[in-house]
N, C-alpha and C positions, 0 to 999 in steps of 0.2 A: 529405551528403543520399543518403539510402538509396533504390535502387529495389525495387518489388515488382512482381509479375504482374498486371495489369489486365483479363487475359482472354487468351484463345485466339482466333486466327483463321488456319484452314488451315493448322495445324502452327504457328504462329509466337506466341510469347508477347509480348503489349504489354507495356511498362512504364509506369507513370508514378511520379512522385517522390514521397517519402514527406516530409511535413514534420514537425519536430520536435514540433510539438504534437498529432501523431497517433499518436507513440510512446507508449505506455503506460507508466505507472510505478506503483510501488506505495509506499505508507507502511508501514515495519515497526518493530514496538515490541520492543525486546529485555529479558530479563530483568536484573534490577537488585538486590543485596544491600538496599535501603534500602527502597523502599515495601511497603505490607502489600498482600497479595492483594485485599482488599476495596476500598482505595484504586484500585487500577488497574482493578478492575471498575468501580467508579463512575465514573472517569475516561471510559472505553469507553461508558458509557451516556449520561454528560451531554455529551461530545464529538461522538461519531459518532451517537449517537440509538439505538444496538441497544437490545432488550430484555435482560431481566436473564438470562436462560438464556444466550442469544448472547454478551453480556458475560461471563460466567462460563467460558463455554467457551473464549473468546479468551483470557481470564486464566491458566486453566489451561494452554492452549496457551504460553505466555510462559513459566509458569512450569516448565512438564515439560520442553520443546523450545527454551527459550531464546530464543525469538522467535516472533512470529505478524505475518502480512500483515494489515493493518486494512482496506485502502481499495486501488483503483487508478483511475486516472485520468491528466490531463496533468500535468507535472512541477510546474508553477506551485501547482495546487493540492494536490499531495501535499508540497510544500514548507511550504505554510500548516500543512496537519496536521501535520508535524515539528515545526515551532515552536510550535504549539499545545502538543503531547505534552510537549516542553522547559520550557514555561512550568508545566506541571502537575508537574515533576520529574522526568517518565520520560525514557528512552534512547530514541531514533527515529532513523530513518534513513531515506533515499528511496533506492529501487534500481528499475533497469528492470524492468519485467513480463518474466516468462519468456515465449519464445513457444513 
């Protein structure tokens, strides 16, 4: 369990425990040599519910940078997204969100 400051009182830092459910995680989709760019964009629109310009932007990020972060949330939710991406045939991983 990690501790983070909860506030300051006369120069002292009070701490409260951080539970695993509070730590943010991300879903990362990786570039692959198999799927068409139009298909990847369609998956992003269908699964994440983003509009076409956003889906195309994220798809181009995957294509040009090799990866894109699609969502952030609790670990269980991000793992469900990763499983869904695998079912669509995309490469995806779950990572801790940068602090």
